[in-house]
C-alpha positions in Angstrom: 50.6 -18.7 -1.5 49.9 -19.2 2.2 49.9 -17.2 5.4 50.8 -18.7 8.8 50.6 -17.2 12.3 53.6 -18.4 14.3 53.9 -18.0 18.1 57.3 -17.0 19.5 58.9 -18.1 22.7 58.1 -14.8 24.5 54.4 -14.9 23.6 54.5 -12.6 20.6 53.4 -13.7 17.1 54.9 -13.5 13.7 52.9 -13.5 10.4 54.8 -15.6 7.8 53.8 -15.1 4.1 55.0 -17.7 1.6 54.6 -17.6 -2.2 56.4 -18.6 -5.4 57.0 -14.9 -6.4 58.4 -12.0 -4.4 55.9 -9.7 -6.1 53.0 -11.7 -4.7 54.5 -11.4 -1.2 55.1 -7.7 -1.6 51.5 -7.1 -2.7 50.1 -9.0 0.3 52.5 -7.4 2.7 51.5 -3.8 2.0 47.9 -4.0 3.3 49.1 -6.2 6.2 51.6 -3.5 7.2 48.9 -0.8 7.0 46.7 -2.9 9.3 49.6 -3.4 11.8 50.5 0.3 11.8 47.0 1.1 13.2 45.4 4.5 13.4 47.0 7.3 15.5 44.4 9.1 17.6 44.5 12.9 17.0 42.1 15.2 18.7 42.5 18.8 19.9 40.9 18.0 23.3 43.5 15.2 24.1 46.1 17.4 25.7 49.1 15.8 27.4 47.4 16.4 30.7 44.4 14.4 29.5 46.5 11.6 28.0 48.4 11.3 31.4 45.2 9.7 32.7 46.1 6.5 30.8 48.9 6.0 33.3 46.3 5.8 36.1 44.4 2.7 37.2 41.1 4.2 35.8 42.8 4.9 32.4 44.2 1.4 32.1 40.8 -0.1 33.0 39.2 2.1 30.4 41.5 0.8 27.6 40.9 -2.8 28.6 37.1 -2.4 28.7 37.1 -0.7 25.3 39.3 -3.4 23.8 37.0 -6.1 25.1 33.9 -4.3 24.0 35.0 -3.3 20.5 37.3 -6.2 19.6 40.2 -3.8 18.9 43.6 -3.2 20.4 44.7 0.1 22.0 48.5 0.9 22.2 49.5 3.7 24.5 53.0 5.1 23.9 54.1 6.2 27.3 57.2 8.0 26.0 55.6 10.3 23.4 52.0 10.3 24.9 50.4 9.0 21.7 47.6 6.4 21.2 47.2 4.0 18.3 44.2 1.7 17.7 44.4 -1.5 15.7 41.6 -3.5 14.2 38.9 -3.3 11.4 38.4 0.2 10.1 34.8 0.7 11.3 35.6 -0.7 14.8 38.7 1.5 15.0 36.7 4.7 14.2 34.0 3.8 16.9 36.7 2.9 19.4 38.4 6.3 18.8 35.1 8.1 19.5 34.4 6.2 22.7 38.0 6.6 23.9 38.0 10.4 23.4 34.6 10.8 25.1 35.6 8.6 28.0 38.9 10.3 28.6 37.4 13.7 28.7 34.7 12.5 31.1 37.4 10.9 33.3 39.4 14.1 33.2 36.4 16.0 34.6 36.5 13.6 37.5 40.3 13.5 37.8 41.7 13.6 41.3 44.3 16.2 42.1 46.7 16.1 45.0 48.0 19.3 46.8 51.0 18.6 48.9 51.2 20.2 52.3 54.9 19.6 53.0 58.3 19.9 51.2 60.4 22.7 50.0 59.9 25.9 52.0 56.5 25.0 53.3 56.0 25.4 57.0 56.5 22.1 59.0 53.0 22.6 60.7 51.1 23.5 57.5 48.8 20.5 57.7 47.9 21.5 61.3 47.1 25.0 60.1 45.0 23.6 57.2 43.0 21.5 59.7 42.4 24.5 61.9 41.3 26.6 58.9 39.2 24.1 57.0 38.3 21.5 59.6 39.5 17.9 60.0 37.0 16.7 57.4 37.6 19.8 55.2 34.0 20.8 55.7 34.8 24.5 54.9 36.1 23.5 51.5 33.2 21.2 50.9 30.7 23.9 51.7 32.6 26.5 49.5 32.8 24.0 46.6 29.8 21.6 46.9 30.4 20.2 43.4 33.9 19.0 44.3 35.0 16.0 46.4 37.7 16.4 49.1 39.8 14.1 51.2 42.7 14.8 53.6 45.5 12.2 53.7 47.2 12.9 57.1 49.9 10.3 56.5 51.0 11.7 53.2 50.2 15.3 54.1 48.1 15.7 50.9 44.7 17.2 50.1 43.0 15.2 47.3 40.0 16.5 45.4 38.2 15.9 42.1 36.0 18.1 40.0 35.9 20.1 36.8 39.0 21.9 35.6 37.8 25.5 36.4 36.8 24.3 39.8 40.2 22.7 40.5 41.9 26.0 39.6 39.8 27.9 42.1 40.5 25.4 44.9 44.2 25.5 44.2 44.2 29.3 44.3 42.3 29.3 47.6 44.8 26.9 49.3 47.7 28.8 47.8 46.4 32.1 49.2 46.0 30.4 52.6 49.6 29.2 52.5 50.8 32.7 51.7 48.7 34.1 54.5 50.3 31.7 56.9 53.8 32.9 55.8 52.8 36.5 56.2 51.5 35.9 59.7 54.9 34.5 60.7 54.1 30.9 61.3 56.0 29.6 58.2 59.3 28.1 59.0 61.9 30.0 57.0 65.7 29.7 56.6 67.7 32.1 58.8 70.1 33.0 56.0 67.6 34.5 53.6 70.2 36.8 52.2 72.2 34.1 50.4 72.5 34.3 46.6 70.9 31.7 44.4 73.6 29.9 42.4 71.4 29.9 39.3 70.1 33.5 39.0 72.8 35.0 41.3 70.1 37.1 43.0 68.9 37.0 46.6 67.1 33.7 47.2 63.3 33.9 47.0 61.0 31.1 48.0 64.0 29.2 49.2 64.3 25.5 48.4 67.1 23.3 49.9 68.2 20.2 48.1 68.2 17.0 50.1 71.4 15.5 48.7 73.8 18.4 49.3 71.9 21.1 51.3 72.5 23.9 48.8 69.7 26.5 48.6 68.1 27.9 45.5 65.1 29.9 44.4 62.4 27.3 43.9 61.4 28.8 40.5 65.1 28.6 39.4 65.2 24.9 40.1 61.9 24.3 38.3 63.3 26.3 35.3 66.5 24.2 35.4 64.4 21.0 35.1 62.1 22.3 32.4 65.1 23.6 30.4 66.6 20.1 30.6 63.3 18.7 29.3 63.3 21.1 26.4 66.9 20.8 25.4 67.6 17.2 26.3 71.2 18.2 27.1 71.0 18.9 30.9 71.0 15.3 32.0 71.7 13.9 34.5 70.2 16.9 36.4 72.5 18.0 39.2 73.1 20.8 41.7 74.2 24.0 39.9 76.2 25.2 42.9 79.8 25.8 41.9 82.0 22.7 42.5 79.0 20.5 43.5 77.2 18.8 40.6 75.6 16.2 42.9 72.5 14.5 41.4 69.1 15.9 42.4 67.3 13.2 44.3 63.9 11.8 43.3 62.5 13.3 46.6 63.3 16.8 45.4 61.9 16.1 41.9 58.6 15.0 43.3 58.4 18.2 45.4 59.4 20.5 42.6 57.3 19.1 39.8 53.6 17.9 39.4 53.1 14.4 38.3 52.6 15.1 34.6 55.8 17.2 34.5 57.7 14.5 36.3 56.7 12.0 33.6 57.9 14.4 31.0 61.2 14.7 32.8 61.6 10.9 32.9 60.9 10.6 29.2 63.3 13.3 28.3 66.0 11.7 30.5 65.6 8.4 28.6 65.8 10.2 25.3 69.0 12.0 26.4 70.5 8.7 27.6 69.8 7.1 24.2 71.2 10.1 22.3 74.3 10.2 24.4 75.1 6.5 24.0 76.9 7.1 20.7 74.7 4.6 18.9 75.0 1.9 21.5 71.3 2.1 22.2 68.3 2.9 20.0 64.5 3.2 20.4 62.3 0.5 18.9 61.6 1.6 15.3 57.9 1.0 15.6 56.0 4.4 15.6 55.8 6.0 19.0 57.3 3.0 20.8 59.2 3.7 24.0 61.3 0.6 24.2 65.1 0.7 23.9 67.4 -2.0 22.7 71.2 -2.6 22.5 72.7 -2.2 19.0 74.7 -5.2 17.7 78.4 -4.5 17.5 79.3 -7.3 15.0 78.5 -8.1 11.4 75.4 -10.1 12.3 72.3 -8.7 13.9 70.4 -10.3 16.8 66.6 -10.5 17.2 65.1 -7.9 19.4 61.4 -8.6 20.4 59.9 -5.4 21.8 58.1 -6.0 25.1 55.7 -3.0 24.4 54.6 -3.5 20.7 56.0 -7.0 20.1 57.7 -5.9 16.9 60.7 -8.0 15.8 63.8 -5.9 14.9 67.3 -6.6 13.6 69.7 -5.0 16.1 72.2 -4.3 13.3 70.3 -2.7 10.4 67.2 -1.7 12.6 64.5 -2.9 10.2 62.2 -5.9 10.6 64.1 -9.1 11.6 65.3 -11.2 8.6 66.6 -14.6 9.6 68.9 -16.4 7.1 69.3 -13.2 5.0 72.2 -10.8 5.5 71.4 -7.1 6.3 73.0 -6.0 2.9 70.9 -8.5 0.9 67.8 -7.7 2.8 68.3 -4.0 2.0 68.5 -4.8 -1.7 65.3 -6.8 -1.4 63.6 -3.9 0.3 64.6 -1.5 -2.4 63.6 -3.8 -5.2 61.0 -6.4 -4.0 61.2 -8.2 -7.4 65.0 -8.6 -7.4 64.9 -12.3 -6.4 62.2 -13.0 -9.0 64.3 -11.3 -11.7 67.4 -13.4 -10.7 65.3 -16.5 -10.9 64.0 -15.6 -14.4 67.5 -15.1 -15.8 68.5 -17.7 -18.4 65.1 -19.5 -18.4 63.5 -19.7 -21.8 60.2 -21.0 -20.4 59.7 -17.8 -18.2 58.6 -14.5 -19.7 56.7 -11.4 -18.7 53.3 -10.4 -20.0 53.8 -7.4 -22.4 50.6 -5.8 -21.1 50.7 -6.0 -17.2 54.3 -7.3 -16.7 53.1 -10.4 -14.7 55.7 -13.2 -14.8 54.5 -16.3 -16.6 56.2 -19.7 -16.4 55.2 -22.1 -19.3 55.9 -25.7 -18.4 53.9 -27.4 -21.2 51.0 -27.0 -23.5 50.5 -25.0 -26.7 51.9 -21.5 -27.5 48.6 -19.8 -26.7 48.8 -18.2 -23.2 46.1 -16.4 -21.4 47.4 -14.0 -18.7 45.7 -13.2 -15.5 45.0 -9.7 -16.9 42.7 -11.3 -19.5 44.9 -10.8 -22.6 45.7 -13.7 -25.0 49.4 -13.9 -25.8 51.4 -15.7 -28.5 54.3 -17.3 -26.6 56.5 -17.3 -29.7 56.5 -13.6 -30.4 54.6 -12.2 -27.4 52.0 -10.5 -29.7 48.8 -9.7 -27.8 45.2 -10.5 -28.8 41.8 -9.9 -27.4 40.5 -13.5 -27.8 41.8 -17.0 -27.9 40.5 -17.5 -31.5 42.5 -14.5 -32.7 45.6 -15.9 -31.1 45.2 -19.3 -32.7 44.5 -17.7 -36.1 47.8 -15.8 -35.6 49.7 -19.0 -34.7 48.3 -20.9 -37.7 49.2 -18.2 -40.2 52.5 -16.9 -38.7 53.9 -19.8 -36.7 52.4 -22.9 -38.1 55.4 -25.0 -37.1 54.8 -24.3 -33.4 51.3 -25.6 -33.2 
């Protein structure tokens, strides 16, 4: 038996196990597959909002530094927001602890952006914010000394970082200010406020006009339409709900209507909907929680798909691990019965038998009829009777099968 690590053309690797018996390969393959599956990180504090940090530059640097420090590998599934850690068991457990603690600490320092334009916001909202809170936002800094603030005048965004409960207070304060601006009459509103929303059929409230077609909706109705598409996976591609329109909703509108974490959820749901509606033309990589998609083979022979995310090698016809030189049907039989090829090899061979105690396949090439199996039992090759010692077996051969000695 031997194991080789082979490098593929795309930079991935393949572990090749060679042995005389299929059973030996299967026994070695099981622990190897367990190692390759890794450990899925499950912790009640790792909410989707916390895991979203792994999309950020800080989150990526955190994973890289932990991998280098601990000698493990961290795989982040961007589609399902799950994390797996690969490596020795003790190092995996320690990496998991450090990752959870570091992510929660990073979440406390997370930067949040509050947009000051888009939708039904007044065109001069940023000017009003500067008049209210100062060009350096000193009023907010004095009110919330534990938070950090920055005003991006080019993007019309207030950025701040601090603990979760503090962020909620800041958001509420700015939201109240925006409402007060609208009450005082400086918010730019649409002249036709009495139009009906095409979704709820009631008078439009908090009006939002789509960029592509100009149709107007309640902002909450548009958000509900997008969230409904995410939940049901049957509302894609998302389009204008106005009768006879159906024009796709632009990315500009999606960014204005949804926060970053919800936008990522929408993109993942859209990809899942595309795969589901392809009629089997496309499939997700079969590795656990892998977001990659591949084209399914249309003929009788599958091609090799090497995943760019997890580097797993998949047959594009039967969707299991790639099996060169073996048909999909034959490989399925081998998967169901790993010893099938060994059984076929044993057929008709008088010099090949199975140990009556442990079932191990024994090939006798030469020598006497006393056989010692790897399980420690001594066997008479003529009648397969089992003995506890070699002396007992030889005594049996002399008395029962003297002609075979």
